[in-house]
N, C-alpha and C positions, 0 to 999 in steps of 0.2 A: 429833678428826680432825686430821691434820697438814696444815699449809698452808706453802708457801714464800712469803716476802715478798722479792721480787726488787727490788733498788734500782738504778734506772737514773739516770745522771747524765752530764753533759757533762764529759768528761775534761779538756778545755782549761781549764775553770773551776777543777778541782782542781789542775792542774799550775801554775796561775798564782796559787793561794791562798798567802798568806804564812803564817808560822808561827802567828799569832794566830788567822786564820781556821780553820786546821787543828785548832788546839787546841779551838776552840769546837765544831767539827764532832765531834771525838772525844768531847768532853764530852757533847754532845747524844746521841750513840750509847750513851754509858755510862748516861745516864738512861733511854733506852729500854730497854736491856738490864735495868736495875733494875726497870722496869715488868713485863717479861716474867718475871722471877724472882719478883717479888711475886705474879703470877698463876699461877705454876708452869706457864708456857707456853713457856719456853725449851727448845728441843730441839737448838739449835746454830746455827751460822752463821759466816760468815768475810768479811773484806774480801778482794777479789780484786785481783790485780796489773792494771796497765793493759791494755787490750785488745791493744795492740801486741805484748804478750808471748805472746799466745795462738797456738796452731796448730790449724787446723781440719782434720779428717779428712773427706774427702768420699767418696761412694759409690765403691767399687773401690780404696779405700786412698790416694787422691791426697791429699797433704798440702799445705796452703797456710798461709802466714804470716798472722796477724792473725785478727780474728773473722769470722764467717760473713758478715755483712751490713754494708753501709755504712749507718750510721744516725746521727742527731744525738746520741743518748744512748747510752751503753754500760752494759752490766751491770757494776756496781761492787762488788756484794756481795749477801749474802742473810742472812735470819734464817729458821730453821726453827722454826715454832711449833706449839703444840698448842692448838686452839680448839674450843669446843663445836659450832660451826657456822660457815657462811660469814659470818653477820652479826657474830660475834665477831672473826673473822679480818680482816674489813674495818674494824672499829673499830681493831684493832691497826695495820693498814696505814695508816689515816688519822693515827694518832698518829706513825707513822714518816715519813709524807709531809709532816708539819708542818715537817720539817727542810729542806724545799725540793727534795727529790729526788722523781722519779716512782717509784711502787711498784706493782708487779704482784703481785696475790695470786693464787696458784695452788694448787689441791688437790694433795696428794702421793698418788700411787697406791701403796697398801700391798698388797703380794702376801702371800698366806698362806705360812707357813713350810713 
């Protein structure tokens, strides 16, 4: 079953990070990606641009700049993983959250072809 591991972070912290802090963060994500590959669980994922670059489309087609809601943490990226069940997905999510970010684990709805 596929699960999305959604990574929430405080963008201010990332914006203020120096090159060494950013390097360490990318290395940590590299190690996590290697774990997913080792388990044949990697189904994709991406780092997202800062939330200020988002455009939200509301009902009726109204466009607004920025993310949908004001929150302390913003969605910064995601991994799409294949896990046997929720327990395994949570195990992967815990490994990802060990980097200091908040991780939401959410099942992916798979529609028949």
